[in-house]
N, C-alpha and C positions, 0 to 999 in steps of 0.2 A: 220634213227633215229626214224621215226614214227613207223616202223615195230617193233623195239625193245620195244618202249613204249607200243605198242599194246600187245605184248607178256607178258610184265610185268603186264599189267592191267588184262589180262586174268588169269594169275597165281594168282594174288591177289584176284580176285573175286571168283575163284574156291576154294582157301584156305578159304575164308570167308564163303562160303556155307558149306564146310566141317566142319568148326568150329561151325556153327549154328546147324548142325545135331548132333554134339557132346555135345551140351548144353552150349557152351561158347558164349552166346548171344552178349555181349558187344564186345568181340574180333572179332567175326564173322562180326558184323555190321561195325566195324572200318575197317576191311580189305576190305569189299565190297565198302565202301565209298572211301577209299584210291585208290582202283583199278579204280573206276569211275573218280577220279580226275587225276590220272596219265595217263589214256588212251588218245589217240590222239583226241577222240571225246569230251573229257571233258576239264576241266581247267587244262592244263598241268603245273606241277610245274617247268618244265625245260624251259619254254618259257616265 
């Protein structure tokens, strides 16, 4: 389960960075924060 959360977190953070480069600041920041919260090193919403 931790590996799946890690993969989801990486995808969210990469999507957030891409959104930031496209000029969508709020959406990009939200995706990065969500990725950090979901990741196994962060505050997981599943535990």
